[in-house]
C-alpha positions as CSV (number, residue, x, y, z in Angstrom):
1,M,10.5,-36.3,8.9
2,T,11.2,-37.9,5.4
3,C,11.4,-41.6,5.0
4,L,14.3,-43.2,3.1
5,A,12.1,-44.0,0.0
6,E,11.0,-40.4,-0.3
7,R,14.5,-39.2,0.1
8,R,15.7,-41.4,-2.8
9,Q,12.8,-40.3,-5.0
10,T,13.6,-36.6,-4.2
11,L,17.3,-37.1,-5.1
12,A,16.3,-38.7,-8.3
13,L,13.9,-35.9,-9.3
14,V,16.5,-33.2,-8.6
15,A,19.2,-35.1,-10.5
16,E,16.8,-35.4,-13.5
17,A,16.0,-31.7,-13.4
18,V,19.7,-30.8,-13.2
19,S,20.5,-33.1,-16.1
20,H,17.9,-31.3,-18.2
21,G,19.6,-27.9,-17.6
22,A,17.8,-26.7,-14.4
23,R,19.9,-25.1,-11.7
24,R,20.1,-27.1,-8.5
25,W,19.0,-24.3,-6.2
26,R,16.0,-23.6,-8.4
27,A,15.0,-27.3,-8.4
28,C,15.3,-27.4,-4.6
29,H,13.3,-24.2,-4.2
30,T,10.5,-25.7,-6.4
31,I,10.0,-28.7,-4.1
32,D,10.5,-26.5,-0.9
33,L,13.9,-28.1,0.0
34,T,17.1,-26.3,0.9
35,V,20.3,-27.0,-0.9
36,R,22.0,-27.8,2.4
37,T,19.5,-30.5,3.1
38,L,20.0,-32.0,-0.3
39,Q,23.8,-32.0,0.2
40,R,23.4,-33.8,3.5
41,W,21.2,-36.5,2.0
42,Q,23.7,-37.0,-0.8
43,L,26.5,-37.8,1.7
44,D,24.8,-41.2,2.5
45,V,21.9,-42.1,0.3
46,D,21.2,-45.3,2.3
47,Q,20.9,-43.5,5.7
48,G,17.4,-42.4,6.8
49,D,16.4,-39.9,9.4
50,L,18.0,-40.7,12.7
51,R,15.9,-38.5,14.8
52,S,13.7,-40.1,17.5
53,V,10.0,-40.3,16.8
54,R,9.1,-40.6,20.4
55,V,7.0,-37.7,21.6
56,Q,7.9,-36.6,25.1
57,A,5.3,-35.0,27.4
58,P,6.6,-32.7,30.2
59,A,6.2,-34.1,33.7
60,N,4.7,-30.8,34.9
61,K,2.0,-30.6,32.2
62,L,-1.3,-29.3,33.3
63,T,-4.1,-31.9,33.6
64,E,-7.3,-31.5,31.7
65,L,-9.1,-30.7,35.0
66,E,-6.5,-27.9,35.8
67,R,-7.0,-26.4,32.3
68,Q,-10.8,-26.4,32.7
69,R,-10.4,-24.7,36.1
70,I,-8.2,-21.9,34.5
71,L,-10.9,-21.4,31.8
72,T,-13.7,-21.3,34.4
73,V,-11.8,-18.7,36.5
74,A,-10.9,-16.6,33.5
75,N,-14.5,-16.6,32.2
76,S,-16.1,-16.0,35.6
77,E,-18.1,-12.8,36.1
78,E,-15.4,-11.4,38.3
79,F,-12.5,-11.8,35.9
80,A,-14.1,-12.1,32.4
81,H,-13.2,-8.5,31.6
82,L,-9.6,-8.7,32.8
83,P,-6.4,-10.1,31.2
84,P,-4.3,-12.7,33.0
85,S,-1.8,-10.1,34.1
86,Q,-4.6,-8.7,36.3
87,I,-6.3,-12.0,37.2
88,V,-3.3,-13.7,38.8
89,P,-2.4,-10.9,41.3
90,R,-6.1,-10.6,42.4
91,L,-6.3,-14.3,43.0
92,T,-3.1,-14.1,45.0
93,D,-4.6,-11.3,47.2
94,Q,-7.5,-13.7,47.8
95,G,-5.0,-16.4,49.0
96,S,-5.7,-18.6,45.9
97,Y,-3.2,-19.9,43.4
98,V,-4.6,-21.5,40.3
99,A,-1.7,-21.2,37.8
100,S,1.0,-18.9,36.7
101,E,0.3,-15.9,34.5
102,S,2.0,-17.6,31.5
103,S,-0.1,-20.7,32.0
104,F,-3.2,-18.5,31.9
105,Y,-2.1,-16.9,28.7
106,R,-1.2,-20.3,27.1
107,V,-4.5,-22.0,28.0
108,L,-6.6,-19.0,26.9
109,K,-4.7,-18.9,23.6
110,S,-5.2,-22.7,23.0
111,A,-8.9,-22.1,23.6
112,N,-9.0,-19.2,21.2
113,Q,-10.0,-16.8,24.0
114,L,-6.9,-14.7,24.1
115,K,-8.6,-11.6,22.7
116,R,-9.8,-8.3,23.9
117,R,-11.5,-8.9,27.2
118,G,-12.8,-5.4,27.9
119,R,-15.6,-3.3,26.4
120,E,-13.6,-1.7,23.7
121,R,-14.5,-2.6,20.1
122,A,-12.5,-5.2,18.4
123,P,-10.4,-4.2,15.4
124,Q,-12.5,-3.8,12.3
125,R,-11.5,-5.6,9.1
126,R,-11.1,-3.1,6.3
127,S,-11.3,-4.1,2.6
128,K,-9.2,-2.5,-0.1
129,P,-10.7,0.5,-1.9
130,R,-12.3,-0.5,-5.2
131,A,-10.0,-0.4,-8.2
132,L,-10.3,2.8,-10.2
133,M,-8.9,3.7,-13.6
134,A,-8.7,6.7,-15.9
135,S,-8.3,6.7,-19.7
136,G,-8.3,10.5,-20.1
137,P,-8.2,13.8,-18.2
138,N,-11.0,14.9,-15.7
139,Q,-12.0,11.3,-14.9
140,L,-10.2,10.6,-11.7
141,Y,-9.0,13.1,-9.1
142,S,-6.9,12.7,-6.0
143,W,-6.7,15.2,-3.2
144,D,-5.3,15.7,0.3
145,I,-4.2,18.3,2.8
146,T,-0.6,18.9,4.0
147,Y,0.9,21.1,6.6
148,L,3.0,24.2,5.7
149,P,5.2,25.6,8.5
150,T,4.6,29.0,10.1
151,P,6.9,31.1,12.4
152,V,4.9,29.8,15.4
153,K,5.8,26.3,16.5
154,G,2.8,24.0,16.5
155,I,0.7,26.2,14.2
156,Y,0.5,25.5,10.5
157,F,-1.0,26.6,7.3
158,Y,-3.0,24.0,5.4
159,L,-2.5,23.3,1.7
160,Y,-5.5,21.8,-0.1
161,L,-4.3,20.3,-3.3
162,V,-6.3,18.4,-6.0
163,M,-4.6,16.6,-8.9
164,D,-5.7,14.7,-12.0
165,I,-4.4,11.2,-11.7
166,Y,-4.4,10.6,-15.5
167,S,-2.3,13.7,-16.4
168,R,-0.7,14.4,-13.0
169,K,-1.8,18.0,-13.4
170,I,-2.6,20.1,-10.3
171,V,-6.2,21.1,-11.2
172,G,-6.7,23.3,-8.2
173,G,-5.7,24.1,-4.6
174,Q,-5.5,26.8,-2.0
175,V,-3.7,27.5,1.3
176,Y,-5.9,28.3,4.4
177,E,-5.3,28.8,8.1
178,V,-7.6,26.0,9.2
179,E,-8.8,22.6,8.1
180,S,-12.5,22.3,7.3
181,S,-14.9,20.5,5.0
182,E,-16.5,23.9,4.1
183,L,-13.2,25.2,2.6
184,A,-12.6,21.9,0.9
185,G,-16.0,22.2,-0.7
186,E,-15.2,25.7,-2.0
187,V,-11.9,24.4,-3.6
188,L,-13.8,21.6,-5.3
189,R,-16.6,23.8,-6.5
190,D,-14.1,26.2,-8.1
191,I,-12.3,23.3,-9.8
192,C,-15.5,21.8,-11.2
193,E,-16.5,25.2,-12.6
194,R,-13.1,25.9,-14.2
195,E,-12.7,22.4,-15.7
196,R,-16.4,22.3,-16.7
197,I,-17.0,19.0,-14.9
198,R,-20.4,17.4,-15.6
199,P,-22.3,15.3,-13.1
200,N,-21.0,11.8,-12.6
201,Q,-17.9,12.6,-14.7
202,V,-15.2,12.6,-12.0
203,V,-14.3,10.3,-9.1
204,L,-12.6,12.1,-6.3
205,H,-10.3,9.9,-4.1
206,S,-9.0,11.0,-0.7
207,D,-8.1,9.6,2.7
208,N,-10.4,9.5,5.8
209,G,-9.7,12.8,7.3
210,S,-12.5,14.9,8.8
211,P,-12.4,17.6,6.1
212,M,-12.8,14.8,3.5
213,K,-15.7,13.1,5.2
214,G,-17.3,16.2,6.7
215,A,-21.0,16.8,6.1
216,T,-20.5,20.0,4.1
217,M,-17.9,18.3,1.8
218,L,-20.1,15.3,1.2
219,A,-23.1,17.5,0.5
220,T,-20.9,19.5,-2.0
221,L,-19.9,16.3,-3.7
222,Q,-23.5,15.2,-4.1
223,A,-24.6,18.6,-5.4
224,L,-21.8,18.7,-8.0
225,G,-22.3,15.0,-9.0
226,V,-18.8,14.0,-8.0
227,V,-18.4,10.4,-6.9
228,A,-16.4,10.0,-3.6
229,S,-13.8,7.3,-3.0
230,F,-11.9,6.9,0.3
231,S,-8.7,5.1,1.5
232,R,-8.6,2.7,4.3
233,P,-8.0,4.3,7.7
234,A,-4.2,4.9,8.3
235,V,-3.2,3.4,5.0
236,S,-1.3,6.1,3.0
237,N,-0.6,3.6,0.2
238,D,-4.2,3.9,-0.9
239,N,-3.7,7.5,-1.9
240,P,-0.2,7.3,-3.4
241,Y,-0.5,10.1,-6.1
242,S,-1.2,12.9,-3.6
243,E,1.5,11.6,-1.2
244,S,4.0,11.6,-4.1
245,L,3.0,15.1,-5.1
246,F,3.5,16.4,-1.5
247,R,7.0,14.8,-1.5
248,T,7.9,16.5,-4.7
249,L,6.6,19.8,-3.3
250,K,8.5,19.7,0.0
251,Y,11.8,18.6,-1.6
252,R,11.9,21.5,-4.0
253,P,15.1,23.5,-3.6
254,A,13.0,26.7,-3.3
255,Y,10.9,25.2,-0.4
256,P,11.7,27.4,2.7
257,N,14.1,25.9,5.2
258,L,12.3,27.5,8.2
259,A,8.8,28.7,7.7
260,F,6.4,30.9,5.6
261,R,6.2,34.3,7.1
262,D,2.5,34.7,6.5
263,L,-0.5,33.3,4.6
264,L,0.2,35.5,1.5
265,E,3.8,34.2,1.2
266,A,2.6,30.6,1.4
267,R,0.0,31.2,-1.3
268,Q,2.4,32.9,-3.6
269,W,5.0,30.1,-3.2
270,V,2.3,27.4,-4.0
271,A,1.2,29.4,-7.0
272,V,4.8,29.4,-8.3
273,F,5.2,25.7,-7.6
274,T,2.0,24.9,-9.4
275,Q,3.1,26.8,-12.5
276,W,6.4,25.0,-12.5
277,Y,4.9,21.6,-11.9
278,N,2.2,21.8,-14.5
279,H,4.1,23.6,-17.3
280,E,7.8,23.0,-16.8
281,H,8.3,19.7,-14.9
282,R,8.8,16.7,-17.1
283,H,7.0,13.9,-15.2
284,S,8.8,10.5,-15.3
285,A,5.6,8.5,-15.0
286,I,4.1,10.0,-18.2
287,R,7.1,9.7,-20.5
288,F,8.7,13.0,-19.4
289,V,6.1,15.3,-20.8
290,T,4.6,18.1,-18.6
291,P,1.2,17.4,-16.9
292,A,-0.3,20.4,-18.8
293,Q,0.8,18.8,-22.1
294,R,-0.8,15.5,-21.2
295,H,-3.9,17.1,-19.8
296,G,-4.4,19.0,-23.1
297,G,-3.8,15.9,-25.2
298,L,-0.5,17.2,-26.7
299,D,1.7,14.4,-25.4
300,T,0.9,12.0,-28.3
301,A,2.3,14.3,-31.0
302,L,5.2,15.3,-28.8
303,L,6.2,11.7,-28.1
304,S,5.8,10.8,-31.8
305,K,8.2,13.5,-32.7
306,R,10.7,12.2,-30.1
307,D,10.4,8.8,-31.6
308,A,11.1,10.1,-35.0
309,V,14.2,11.9,-33.7
310,Y,15.5,8.7,-32.2
311,D,14.8,6.7,-35.4
312,E,16.8,9.3,-37.4
313,A,19.7,9.1,-35.0
314,R,19.7,5.3,-35.3
315,Q,19.7,5.4,-39.1
316,R,22.8,7.7,-38.9
317,H,24.7,5.4,-36.6
318,P,23.1,1.9,-36.5
319,A,26.1,0.4,-34.9
320,R,25.5,2.4,-31.7
321,W,22.1,0.8,-31.1
322,S,22.1,-2.8,-29.9
323,G,18.3,-3.1,-29.8
324,R,15.2,-1.0,-30.2
325,T,15.2,2.8,-29.5
326,R,13.8,4.3,-26.4
327,N,10.2,3.7,-25.8
328,W,8.2,6.9,-26.4
329,T,4.8,5.3,-26.6
330,P,2.2,7.4,-24.7
331,I,1.1,6.0,-21.4
332,G,-2.5,4.7,-21.7
333,I,-4.8,3.8,-18.8
334,V,-3.7,4.9,-15.3
335,H,-4.8,2.8,-12.3
336,L,-5.5,3.6,-8.7
337,N,-5.4,0.7,-6.2
338,P,-5.6,-1.9,-8.9
339,D,-6.7,-5.4,-8.1
340,R,-4.0,-8.0,-7.9
341,Q,-4.2,-11.6,-9.0
342,A,-1.6,-14.4,-9.0
343,D,-0.3,-15.8,-12.3
344,E,-0.7,-19.6,-12.1
345,K,2.5,-20.3,-14.1
346,T,5.0,-17.9,-12.6
347,G,3.5,-17.2,-9.1
348,L,4.0,-13.5,-9.7
349,Q,1.4,-10.9,-9.2
350,A,0.3,-8.6,-12.0
351,S,-2.4,-5.9,-12.3
352,Q,-5.5,-6.5,-14.3
353,F,-4.2,-4.0,-17.0
354,E,-0.9,-5.9,-17.3
355,L,-2.7,-9.2,-17.7
356,K,-5.1,-7.8,-20.4
357,K,-2.1,-6.3,-22.2
358,A,-0.2,-9.6,-22.2
359,A,-3.3,-11.4,-23.5
């Protein structure tokens, strides 16, 4: 409830803000007040809040002794592992009525005891994966496994796919009939040999699947000097690059409507897709160059040439350009799960990279 003096002060502040050019709804939003409430106050500036300040207690409210009895029964050895929905019927079978089921729930909640009452482990708090960044190729990889359909319902082929987050290039992958950490280790070992990866050069990010955290895969990572990074359980947003890649793969027009006939056909299709994705597909997140061009460091010269073409077009017809030409500046640092921090002035959130760039 707002007293009359505070109402008048609030009305004066809003009026002052509006007189200086602020929008009324914006001024109200700043002080956490709705425009409708402001309009109601303006109808009669001398009328205060007419609501009653009397606090009414229900006549059937539980006494403190009854509340303690509920807690004693709920925490007894016989019922400590049961929820109220199980306690009340059992008490009734014993010819005893302590309180209703809803009263049990309400009292336990007020006492902060309405939690798991069995032996199962309570939910674990998971922290966000550490922020990672890449300023060049072969620094940060992301990988995952997706299903490919087969003619037999319920049986799938498994596509292991590894991509470079900086360049978006598919650096390796293979289709197998099973999921296993041993096969994942073989794929990674082949990639490291082909890309000439040195120890402690690459961070490999993945989800928490058993092939990713299997003993053989972890041993392979350690032997190759590849640093492992994992998503939170059941949080696909922690591995967005691989999820986006699989979406692109499965929405290609050439993706089979029904199923792959055999393992060979699946591998051939993935090979064709990889060739198209790496060498023909202009990726929107890297200024529409191909992943292979960016991986090989060719994007800077290509984007500079595009910028020159746009400048020449603007010089020929300057009236057709209302502002700057299209931004063909190469994408710099790429982030994975960046830390977020609130801007004190705007209340908006920005990544660390954006804040450094603005500074």
